PAVEX-327412 format. One line per field, with one value per residue (C-alpha): x, y, z; residue in one letter. Coordinates in steps of 0.25 Angstrom, whole numbers. Layout:
REM PAVEX-327412
u	X|...
v	Y|...
w	Z|...
residuo	a|...
This chain:
REM PAVEX-327412
u	288|293|280|282|297|294|282|290|301|291|286|300|302|290|293|307|302|292|302|312|301|297|311|314|302|307|320|314|305|317|325|313|311|326|326|314|321|333|323|317|331|336|323|326|340|336|325|337|346|335|331|346|348|336|342|355|348|340|352|360|349|349|365|363|354|362|375|365|361|375|381|371|375|391|389|384|396|406|400|401|416|422|412|403|401|396|387|380|379|369|354|351|363|360|345|349|360|352|341|350|355|342|333|338|350|339|333|347|351|338|340|355|351|341|352|363|354|358|350|357|366|368|373|383|388|389|395|409|405|400|390|379|366|356|344|330|332|344|336|325|333|340|326|322|334|332|318|321|331|321|310|319|325|313|321|314|313|315|330|333|331|341|350|349|347|345|350|364|366|367|365|362|349|338|331|315|314|323|313|301|307|309|293|289|298|293|278|282|289|281|286|274|276|289|283|276|288|298|288|286|301|302|292|301|312|305|306|294|302|316|327|335|350|360|365|378|377|367|368|365|354|348|348|343|332|327|328|320|306|310|314|301|294|302|300|285|285|294|283|272|279|281|267|261|268|265|250|249|256|246|234|237|240|226|230|219|220|236|235|225|234|245|237|233|248|249|238|245|257|248|232|230|237|226|230|231|217|212|219|213|200|203|208|196|186|193|193|178|176|186|176|171|186|190|191|199|207|210|213|222|230|229|237|247|250|253|262|269|281|277|287|287|289|303|307|301|308|320|320|317|330|338|333|337|350|353|350|359|370|370|372|383|389|389|394|405|410|409|417|427|439|437|437|426|417|406|406|394|393|405|415|429|431|441|435|448|454|469|466|457|465|472|458|447|432|422|410|396|384|371|363|364|354|357|371|374|387|396|411|415|430|432|435|445|442|455|448|436|442|450|438|430|441|439|424|417|403|400|398|386|391|384|386|375|376|385|380|388|386|391|383|373|383|385|399|412|427|438|448|457|445|441|455|454|440|447|456|444|438|450|448|433|434|439|429|417|422|418|429|428|428|439|445|436|425|428|420|407|406|393|397|385|384|374|368|356|353|356|347|347|332|334|344|353|350|336|339|352|354|355|368|374|379|372|376|376|381|384|395|394|403|403|414|409|399|387|385|371|362|366|363|362|349|344|328|324|332|330|344|353|368|375|389|400|412|422|413|407|392|390|377|372|361|357|349|351|345|354|344|344|340|330|334|348|342|348|346|355|349|350|362|358|370|384|387|388|397|393|400|391|396|389|396|391|394|406
v	869|861|852|849|846|837|830|827|822|812|808|805|797|788|785|781|771|765|762|757|747|743|741|733|724|721|717|707|701|699|693|683|678|675|667|660|655|651|643|636|632|627|618|613|610|602|595|591|587|577|571|569|563|554|549|546|539|531|527|524|515|507|506|502|492|486|486|478|469|466|464|455|446|449|444|430|429|433|422|412|415|404|394|398|383|379|391|387|373|378|379|391|399|394|399|413|415|411|420|432|431|426|436|445|450|456|464|468|472|480|487|491|495|505|510|510|514|504|494|481|480|464|466|477|467|454|461|458|444|430|427|416|419|408|404|403|389|389|397|388|375|381|384|371|364|372|368|354|354|362|352|339|343|352|364|377|389|399|392|391|406|409|398|388|372|364|374|377|389|384|396|411|418|418|432|433|432|420|413|418|412|399|400|402|391|382|383|382|369|360|365|373|368|377|390|395|394|401|412|414|413|425|433|432|438|451|461|472|483|486|481|490|490|495|508|512|527|538|537|521|524|534|525|513|521|525|511|506|510|503|491|489|491|480|471|474|470|458|453|454|447|436|436|435|422|418|420|413|401|401|403|392|382|386|393|405|411|413|417|428|433|435|443|452|454|458|468|475|478|483|483|485|473|468|454|452|458|448|436|441|439|427|421|425|420|406|407|408|398|388|377|379|379|367|358|369|370|354|355|366|358|346|355|359|345|342|353|349|340|325|317|302|295|291|306|310|299|304|318|314|306|318|327|318|315|329|334|321|327|339|333|325|337|344|330|330|344|342|329|334|332|315|309|297|304|307|294|285|271|267|255|253|242|236|225|217|226|230|242|246|243|256|263|256|260|267|260|266|255|263|252|236|232|238|241|256|260|272|270|282|290|282|293|303|318|320|309|316|329|323|317|330|338|329|330|335|337|323|325|316|304|299|285|280|265|263|265|268|275|289|290|299|307|321|322|315|313|316|306|310|309|296|291|297|289|276|278|280|268|258|264|264|248|245|252|246|234|232|229|239|234|243|257|263|261|276|280|274|285|294|307|317|331|335|349|356|356|342|333|318|315|300|290|284|270|272|276|268|264|249|242|229|228|228|239|234|245|261|268|284|294|311|318|331|333|343|352|347|336|325|314|299|292|279|281|267|265|279|281|293|295|307|302|308|314|303|291|281|276|262|255|242|243|227|220|206|199|208|218|233|237|249|254|257|269|281|297|308|319|334|341|353|361|359|349|333|325|311|299|286|272|259|245|236|221|216
w	784|795|795|782|782|795|787|775|785|790|778|773|785|783|768|772|783|774|763|773|777|764|759|772|769|755|760|770|761|750|761|766|751|750|762|758|745|753|761|750|744|757|758|743|747|759|750|740|750|757|744|741|755|753|740|747|758|749|741|754|759|746|746|760|757|745|755|765|755|748|762|767|755|758|771|766|756|768|776|765|762|753|758|746|742|756|757|744|748|759|754|762|757|743|742|748|740|727|732|732|718|712|719|729|719|709|721|726|712|709|722|719|705|709|719|707|696|687|679|680|692|690|676|680|691|682|670|676|682|678|688|689|692|699|692|698|697|706|717|716|717|730|736|734|740|752|754|750|762|772|769|770|783|788|791|796|787|799|801|786|784|794|787|799|797|809|818|810|802|787|779|777|782|773|770|770|755|756|765|756|743|751|756|741|735|747|743|728|727|738|752|755|771|770|763|774|784|775|772|787|789|778|786|798|791|787|798|798|804|797|803|812|809|818|812|810|808|806|791|791|801|791|781|788|795|780|775|786|779|767|774|781|768|763|774|773|758|762|772|763|752|763|768|754|752|765|764|751|758|770|760|752|764|768|780|780|792|792|777|782|794|784|774|787|789|775|775|787|779|767|769|753|748|738|737|752|754|743|750|763|757|751|764|771|760|762|777|776|766|772|773|759|753|760|748|740|752|751|736|739|750|740|730|740|743|728|729|740|740|743|749|751|765|761|758|771|778|772|776|790|790|783|794|806|800|797|812|816|806|813|827|821|817|829|837|828|829|845|843|833|841|840|827|830|841|831|824|830|832|825|826|821|810|802|794|797|786|788|780|791|804|805|803|805|800|809|805|809|806|803|798|798|785|776|782|783|789|789|789|796|792|780|771|775|773|764|755|754|752|741|734|735|727|715|714|701|697|688|674|667|660|648|651|661|657|669|683|696|709|704|692|697|707|705|708|702|705|696|694|704|713|708|713|725|726|723|733|742|738|741|756|756|751|765|772|766|764|749|738|727|713|707|711|699|710|715|702|707|719|718|722|725|731|740|744|746|731|728|736|733|729|725|733|723|725|720|706|705|690|686|689|687|701|713|724|738|746|746|751|753|760|758|752|758|770|770|781|784|776|767|776|770|773|773|773|775|786|791|793|790|789|791|784|791|782|779|783|773|772|768|766|760|749|748|757|760|747|739|735|736|750|750|763|758|750|755|752|756|764|758|761|768|769|762|752|753|743|744|738|736|730|730|731|720|719|713
residuo	x|x|x|x|x|x|x|x|x|x|x|x|x|x|x|x|x|x|x|x|x|x|x|x|x|x|x|x|x|x|x|x|x|x|x|x|x|x|x|x|x|x|x|x|x|x|x|x|x|x|x|x|x|x|x|x|x|x|x|x|x|x|x|x|x|x|x|x|x|x|x|x|x|x|x|x|x|x|x|x|x|x|x|x|x|x|x|x|x|x|x|x|x|x|x|x|x|x|x|x|x|x|x|x|x|x|x|x|x|x|x|x|x|x|x|x|x|x|x|x|x|x|x|x|x|x|x|x|x|x|x|x|x|x|x|x|x|x|x|x|x|x|x|x|x|x|x|x|x|x|x|x|x|x|x|x|x|x|x|x|x|x|x|x|x|x|x|x|x|x|x|x|x|x|x|x|x|x|x|x|x|x|x|x|x|x|x|x|x|x|x|x|x|x|x|x|x|x|x|x|x|x|x|x|x|x|x|x|x|x|x|x|x|x|x|x|x|x|x|x|x|x|x|x|x|x|x|x|x|x|x|x|x|x|x|x|x|x|x|x|x|x|x|x|x|x|x|x|x|x|x|x|x|x|x|x|x|x|x|x|x|x|x|x|x|x|x|x|x|x|x|x|x|x|x|x|x|x|x|x|x|x|x|x|x|x|x|x|x|x|x|x|x|x|x|x|x|x|x|x|x|x|x|x|x|x|x|x|x|x|x|x|x|x|x|x|x|x|x|x|x|x|x|x|x|x|x|x|x|x|x|x|x|x|x|x|x|x|x|x|x|x|x|x|x|x|x|x|x|x|x|x|x|x|x|x|x|x|x|x|x|x|x|x|x|x|x|x|x|x|x|x|x|x|x|x|x|x|x|x|x|x|x|x|x|x|x|x|x|x|x|x|x|x|x|x|x|x|x|x|x|x|x|x|x|x|x|x|x|x|x|x|x|x|x|x|x|x|x|x|x|x|x|x|x|x|x|x|x|x|x|x|x|x|x|x|x|x|x|x|x|x|x|x|x|x|x|x|x|x|x|x|x|x|x|x|x|x|x|x|x|x|x|x|x|x|x|x|x|x|x|x|x|x|x|x|x|x|x|x|x|x|x|x|x|x|x|x|x|x|x|x|x|x|x|x|x|x|x|x|x|x|x|x|x|x|x|x|x|x|x|x|x|x|x|x|x|x|x|x|x|x|x|x|x|x|x|x|x|x|x|x|x|x|x|x|x|x|x|x|x|x|x|x|x|x
């Protein structure tokens, strides 16, 4: 009885313990499964937050790029200030500005439209503004103007690309794409010798490694850090674009070894470029068969010569004179600034004359003789600054007139004076008559002044005396002065005399146009050198027989 009782108690105890263990295991398993579910949810939340954070970083990166681009342009406008006309009279500034509107603006708006999720940002901006956009011809004209100036004055692309002309800072710095565009236009418009150097300058402006900027805080540092990879990819694409253009230039010029070297550099960035691999194969074949292809290369060079701009001996001589005159002009400007405390220290080889005239006793003429035969002379300080400003105030663009039967010196001028301006010019004529020693026929002679505006876009191609119309009276002398001085360029040259004149402000240039036999003297033919920077307004008149 006791044994059965004890055995029953033992069985009951074992059953109770077993049941407890099973229930405990069930509880533990349920708890573990619940914890795993929470961990998965936590992981889900982490992935979602990371995705949102990446999206925010990308948007902030785009916003940072837009702010940086717009700030770069804003910095230019802050530097320009109110001097907008002077800024645009610089060929470097004009080219970069037109490129920003015609080419860069499209890329910037596409980038902004993606960020702002809009389809026509330009239309939305211009709805409340009447804006004028340049044409492709405007951009092409500005590019050609800069190339003409570069060609005449033999300016280095490396210096022009940073806005520097002859050691003087003249304009804003160009981007790599600006330089590439000039290189492409150089080859297209007959300036093949400059194409290579502009493209090499573009390469120098493209870094292979992203530019490291000083970081202001951790957030900006993280944004810039994430942008480094994209920046490097952009630099590689830009470099490949320039190298592709440079490869074509070198290959067409017959520089096969250099072209093969460029192709090898391109393959280092991307070994699977089919066009480059094809070019390498072609270049190697040409190098192996160079002797056989001698006639072909000769034909190519002849074709290039036909495309290239041809210049006469006179044009080459004029360019050389203009380059020397511009260098002399800069030295004179520096010398004038150093001696600005004296009024006549910068006037060379001058003598004071009165011509025994009572009108000139108190204010003798400061005469500088430049040449005797033909007679060329400068009358310094013949026109006051107040008189020049008074004339400029009443200048307007010239309107074309239907009557072409009567010819005078002003027929082909670009500007003209209003009635008030003509009255002021008559008053000036009365003074100039004592200066040059010629009697005027009447006060209306003021209308015979030719007024021209010169800047980098307006270059005098042909001298006026070579295209003058028929006239009943023979002109035997020319007179010129500047109403406005340029910053650089605009010298007057007499090619046959190899003489250049940097006419100072307020000075009068006088030259004879007839030889000793009373015929037109070919040596008196003159040209105006291109204006590199600024605007030059020139007044010219010819004295005729009474």
